[in-house]
C-alpha positions as CSV (number, residue, x, y, z in Angstrom):
1,M,-40.6,7.3,-16.8
2,A,-40.6,3.4,-16.3
3,E,-43.0,1.9,-13.9
4,K,-41.4,-0.1,-11.0
5,K,-41.8,-3.9,-11.5
6,R,-44.2,-5.5,-9.1
7,Y,-43.7,-9.2,-8.4
8,D,-46.4,-11.6,-7.2
9,D,-44.6,-12.7,-4.4
10,D,-43.8,-9.3,-3.0
11,D,-45.4,-8.5,0.2
12,G,-43.6,-5.1,0.5
13,R,-41.5,-5.6,3.5
14,T,-37.9,-4.6,3.6
15,I,-35.6,-7.3,3.9
16,A,-32.2,-5.5,4.4
17,D,-32.2,-1.7,4.8
18,M,-29.3,-0.7,2.7
19,S,-29.8,3.2,3.1
20,G,-27.0,3.7,5.6
21,I,-24.5,1.9,3.6
22,E,-22.3,4.3,1.9
23,R,-20.1,3.6,-1.3
24,T,-16.4,3.0,-0.4
25,P,-13.9,5.2,-2.3
26,M,-11.5,3.1,-4.6
27,L,-8.3,5.4,-4.5
28,I,-8.1,6.6,-0.9
29,P,-10.0,4.2,1.6
30,K,-11.8,5.7,4.6
31,F,-11.6,3.9,7.7
32,P,-14.4,4.3,10.3
33,K,-13.6,6.1,13.5
34,A,-13.8,3.9,16.6
35,K,-16.3,4.7,19.2
36,S,-14.4,4.3,22.5
37,S,-17.7,3.8,24.6
38,Q,-19.4,1.6,22.4
39,S,-16.4,-0.4,21.7
40,E,-15.7,-1.1,25.3
41,A,-19.0,-2.4,26.0
42,E,-18.7,-4.8,22.8
43,N,-15.4,-6.0,24.0
44,A,-16.8,-6.8,27.4
45,E,-19.6,-8.8,25.9
46,A,-17.5,-10.5,23.4
47,S,-15.1,-11.9,26.0
48,D,-18.0,-13.6,27.8
49,E,-19.2,-15.2,24.4
50,R,-15.9,-16.4,23.2
51,P,-14.1,-18.9,25.6
52,W,-11.5,-19.6,22.8
53,E,-10.0,-16.0,23.4
54,Q,-9.4,-16.5,27.0
55,Q,-5.6,-16.9,28.1
56,G,-6.6,-19.9,30.3
57,L,-4.2,-22.5,28.1
58,S,-0.9,-23.8,29.3
59,K,2.2,-24.1,27.1
60,Q,1.7,-27.9,26.5
61,E,-2.0,-27.2,25.6
62,R,-1.3,-24.7,23.2
63,R,1.4,-26.8,21.4
64,S,-0.8,-29.6,21.2
65,F,-3.7,-27.4,19.6
66,I,-1.0,-25.9,17.3
67,F,0.3,-29.6,16.4
68,G,-3.3,-30.8,15.8
69,A,-4.0,-27.8,13.3
70,M,-0.6,-28.2,11.6
71,S,-1.3,-32.2,11.2
72,A,-4.7,-31.8,9.8
73,T,-3.3,-29.3,7.3
74,A,-0.7,-31.5,6.1
75,L,-3.1,-34.5,6.1
76,I,-5.3,-32.6,3.6
77,A,-2.3,-31.1,1.8
78,L,-1.0,-34.8,1.1
79,L,-4.6,-35.7,0.0
80,F,-4.2,-33.0,-2.6
81,I,-0.8,-34.1,-3.8
82,A,-2.0,-37.6,-4.1
83,A,-4.9,-36.6,-6.0
84,G,-2.6,-34.4,-8.4
85,A,-0.3,-37.4,-8.7
86,I,-3.0,-39.8,-9.7
87,A,-4.5,-37.2,-12.1
88,I,-0.9,-36.9,-13.9
89,A,-0.5,-40.5,-13.8
90,L,-3.9,-41.3,-15.6
91,F,-3.2,-38.3,-18.0
92,I,0.1,-40.0,-18.9
93,L,-1.5,-43.4,-19.1
94,F,-4.3,-42.4,-21.4
95,T,-2.4,-40.1,-23.8
96,R,0.1,-42.7,-24.8
């Protein structure tokens, strides 16, 4: 039997214990069963730690956040379109 490799910088500590992880089936996935008592406690803690999930936004604030996100997305899309147009123009210019 082959001897296990031993590295110089290995101090023997376990970085991540992978013994509890099971292999997921490929054809029929199994979903973990929800634990009601544990999930309720986690939800109570999560609501305190996540202020962005609170329902304290007015309709105007919500619209302004959505508009800001969409305008940022449009700006990034325009940059990609401009970069593509420049690349196409350079390709056409140098292939003649």
